[in-house]
N, C-alpha and C positions, 0 to 999 in steps of 0.2 A: 140383285137377283140371277145368278147362273142363269143362260138360257139352256132352254129344255134339249139342245143338241148342238151344243159347244161342244168342241172333243179337248177333254181333259185330259193326261196321259200320266200313268204313275206304272211304274214297273223296276225290276231290279231282278238283279242274275246272280249266281255263284254258290259255293261248294262241290261235294263230292256228289257226280250225279247217278253215282251205281247203285244206292237205295233208294232212288225216285224214279225207277221204271219198270215198266213191265216189258217180259218177252212178247217179241210178235211173232203172229200167226201166220201160216201162210196166206197169201192174200198177192193179187194180180199188182204189180207195180206199174205205173203209169211211168212210159217209156219217156218221153219228154216233157218240160216245160209247158205250159201253154202258150207264154209269150214268149217262145223262144225266134232264131233264123233273124234279129234283127243285126245288120253290121256295124260294129261297136266302135269307135272311137281309138284312133291311135296309143300306145301305150308312152308316145312318146308325150309327156306331159308341159311341155313349152307350144304345142301345136294350138292348144285351148285356152282363154285367159280363166281363172277360177275367181273366184267373188271370195273376197275374204272371208265372209260367214259361212264358207262352206269349210265343214271338220276334215279332219282326216280321222282315218280308221287304223288303229294301235292294235298289232295283231299277236296277241302275248300268248296265242295257243295255236300249233299248228306240227298237224302230224300228215306230211306227204303223201305216206304207202296209204292212208284210209280216207283223206279228205277230199271230198269230193267238191268243195268250194274252191281249193286254193289254184290259183291260175287262172281265174273266172275274173269276171267284172260283175258288181253289184248297183242297182240302180236303187234309189230310194230318198225319200226327202226327209231334210230333218229341220230341228226347231226347239223353241222350247214350248212345250205344248201346255205347258202349265202359268204361262203369261198370256195367254191367249187372249185374254182381253187388254195385254197393257201391250198391244201393238211386236208378238214379238220379231223376230229375223230371220226370215227360211230361207232353205234353200234346199233343189233339187242340185242330186249330183252322182253321176258314176264312177266307183272307186275300183282302183287295182284290189282285188284280195289278197294277194301278195305281200304288197310291197304297203296299203294301206292308204297310197296316194289319191289324190281325187284325179281322174283323167279329166272329167268334163263336169260344168257347174252352173247353175244358175239361180241367181237369187228372185225370191219373190218380192212382191210391192211389199214394205213397210205394215207390220197390221194382218197377213194373210198368211196361213198357213196351209197345206196338203199333207193329206194323209192315204191315197191311194192312187199311185204312178204306176203307168202301164206300159206297152209298147205297143206300138200298130202299125201297120204301113210304111215300116221303115224308119219311123219317128218314134219321138219319146212323148208321151204325154201325159197329162197330172191335172188335179182338179186342186181350183184356188178357192180355199174358203174367206171371207172379212165379216167380222161380227159388226151388227148393226146395235145402233143405241133401244131397238125395240126386241132385240130379243131371237129377231130371225136372221139368215145368213145370206151374203149373195155368195153367187156358185158361179166360176167358169170353169170352161175345160181348154185347158191349153195345150196347146202341139208346136212341140220346140225341137231340138236337137242339133248339133254339128251340121252346119251345110243345108240345114231345114229353111222352108220361109216358115217364119212366128206365127201362129195365128191363135185367136181365141174365141172361144163361142160359149154366151150367155144359155145357163140351164134354168129352164122354168123349177121353181121350187125344188132345187133340187137340193144333194145331199150325200157324203159318204162315198157313193160309187156311181161312176159313169163308166159303159164297156162298148164295144163295137158288137155288131149284131153280125150275123152270114152273111142279110142282105142290103147288108151296105149302108144300113142305121145305124144309130146309137141309141142304147137304154141307158136310165140312170134311176135312181130312188129319187123319189120325189115327196115331200109334205102334203098332207091332206087334212087340212084343216076345219072342223064341224061344231058347230053348236050339239049343245049335249049335257041333257039334262040341269040347263041352269048355269051351264058354264061350258069349255071347251074341251075337244078331243082333237090330239094330234095322231093320225094312224098315217101310213103310208101308200102311195101309188108306182108303177111302173111307167114310166115314160118311156115314150119312144119319136127319134124323130131323122129324118138326115140334119147334119147337122146347119143350122142356116133357117130352118125354113121350122115352120109352127109342130109342133110336139102335139102327139094323141096319146091318151090312157087309154094302157093295154091291159090295166089288172088292178084293182082297185081293192085293198085290206081290207078297210071300213066295211063296203059292199060284201066283200067275200064273208067276212063275219056275221052278215045279217043286221048289222047296226047293234045288233047283241053282245056287249062289251061288259063280262064278268073278270072284276079283280083279280088278278093272280097272284102277283107279288106287290110289295112295297113299292115298288116306281109305278103302278099302277095308282095310288093315293097319291102322291106327291106332286104339288100341284106347281107351276112356272109361270111365267110373261110368255108367248110369243106372238108376233106380227103387231104388239099392240095391246093385245087381248090377254084377261086374265079372268079366274084362275083356268089353265090350260094340262091337260093330264095328256102325258105322254103314251100311246099305249103300245106301240108298236117296236120303234126304236130299231128299224130296219137297217143295218149297215154291211151289208157283203151280198157282191151281184158276180155270178159267175156265170157265164155264158159255155153251153154243152151243143154245140150243134144247131137244131131247131132249140131246143128247150133253154131256159135262164131260169139259174140257182138264184131264191132270194133267202138269206138268212135274216129272220125275225127276231131280232134280238130280246126280248121283254116278253118274248112267247118261248123264246128256246124251242123255235119250228123251223124247219128247214121245209120251203115251197118248192115242188117244181112247176113252171111256168111252160104250159106247150106255145106254140107261135100266135096262137088264138087268144093268150090271155088268160085261158081255161088253167085249172089245178089238174093238174097229173098226180101228184100224190103231195102228204104232208109228213115228214118225219119228225117226231120228237113232238113235246108239249100237247095239251090238252085234248086236241083233236087228231092225233097220229094215226094215218092211215096203215104204220109198224109198229111190232112187235119184236122183242130180245128172240132170239134164237132159242130160249128154253119158251116161246109163248109168255112171257111176262110184260106189261107195259112198262115201254118205254117212259112213260112222264106220270106220276101219279098228284105233285105238286111242287109248287118251286122250288121250297125243303128239300124233296126229291127227283131231282129233274130227269137223270136218266144220263144220257150220255152228254148235256152241252148244259150248263148254267151260264145263260150271257155271254155268247163266246162270241168269237170273230172268224171268217173264214177266205181263204183268197183265190183254193187250190183242191177242185175236186175232178173224179173223171166219172167215165161209165161205172158206176157199184160201190163209187166210194169216194172219200175226201179227208182230208185233213183239218182240224179247226183248232184254234187257239180260246181254250174252255178258260176264260176269267174265272168262274167261279162266285161268282156274287153271291149264292146261295147255298152254298155246300157248306157241310159243317164235318172239320173244320173246312175254313175256307182258305181255301189253297188253288192257285192259278193252275194248269197244265195245258199240255197239248196232247191230243186224241185220233189218233185212226180210226175211222168208222170202216167197216163195207157193207151192203144191202143186198134184196135179193128181192127186184120191184115183184116179181112173180110172186114169190114166195110170201112176202112182206114183213120178214125179217131184219135185222140188225146185229152183226156184231162188234165187239170191241177190240179192232184189230191190235194197236197199241196205245198205251198213254204214259205221261212222259211228266212227273209234276215237277214246279219249279224247286230246284235243288237247294232254295232254304225254307221251302214250306211257305212261301210268300202269297201273298195275294196281290193282281195286279188287278186297278180298276177300270182301265179301259183300255183298247188298242191292243196289239201284239199281233204274229203274222206268225206263219210255219207256212213250209213249200217241205214236200217229199220230192225228194234224190232219187237216185236210181236205189240207195241203198241207205241212205242218211236222211234226217232231215236237219234243215235248217230253220232259225229260230230266233222272230224279234220278242227281245226282252224291253218290250219300248221303253218304259221308263227312267233306265238307267242307260240306255242307248247303248244296249249290249246285242251283239247278234252271235249266235252259237251254234254250229253241228255238233249233232249227238249220232250217233248210232242206233243200233233198234238196241242195243246192248244197255244205254246209258254211259256211254263213254262220249265226254268232249273230246273232239279230234280238230275244231278249227274255234276262235272266239278272236271276235273284236269286238273294241271301245271305241265310242265315239271322243274324241280328242282336238276342242274343249267339249265337254259335257254337254250333249244334250240328245234328245228323244229323234228315233227313229223311226221312217213310217213304216207301212208294209213299203213288202219290196220288189225284187227283179233279179233272178238270176241270170246272169248274160254269159253267153261265151261270146272269149275275144276274135 
């Protein structure tokens, strides 16, 4: 039986994008990437040893006049996520986006994967997952990089994402297993700590819901094992964490909800899902059911800014079931949301898990995870840069860096 929270990734990409995009409305474009400012390694590929398991990127589309990716560097993780139960060979690496050559890389221990690398304080960081026999996960936060002293920290009950806070602590998503109706339910907490010190719970989704758990989709009624317990029903599958000043954004996947948490753990607002504080800008509800989920259906989030964000919308419960990228803009005072731009999978396909997107100055960089494909798309839906992993491997969430 597959663990409730093991990461399995399926994706694909291709085709003519022009028929699958909507024009982008006017909106404030974020001026910088949230993970910028790192001094990246030399493009002399002989400077750092590259493990054999690090793939190269085959750049097969390049429009130098319109691409914002060309000439930069890409930090991401690579593995065969479909073999998560069979000791996949995973790595993290930085690639030159023009040549596709790996500049720096590091192999993960056999049987571990990474899904959410980031950069912070002059170093490269990534999460390390290891699947245990009882269906639970081990999770470490790794600090590394050329000329950086390597270090790792175990994170209590962690999964999916960890990020530095503005006060010097780190925050991470953590499992919260509770007895419920003669069974078990798995929700999420937000834990915070200085690395190496005991953690504290800043937010509990189970407590926020008041212990009232109403099934909203098939994921809520599908049991699995966790930590030696059975049956366990995973209620939230929170998967994304973005820090914006003193606030922390948490995306709760099975509830199609984006939570904005204050520094004291209180909820500033909920966007999407059954308890949304927002409506569409015409006053209609964002969410009516899992089959009519509104702006996102079981999505992933890496990039947000004040008043907006871009999501990889997996589209689990859409009809037809098609994955897409969507940019949303919201007005917190008015409590309204507008859809700025949406780009559907070029072949109309559904990607079950993961996927990533970053908004650039004008374009969008998308990870179609399962096929190991990254593509840069203009607001008009034209592909101006594209790369594929060689050998074929899946790509995790990513960070785009300046050389």
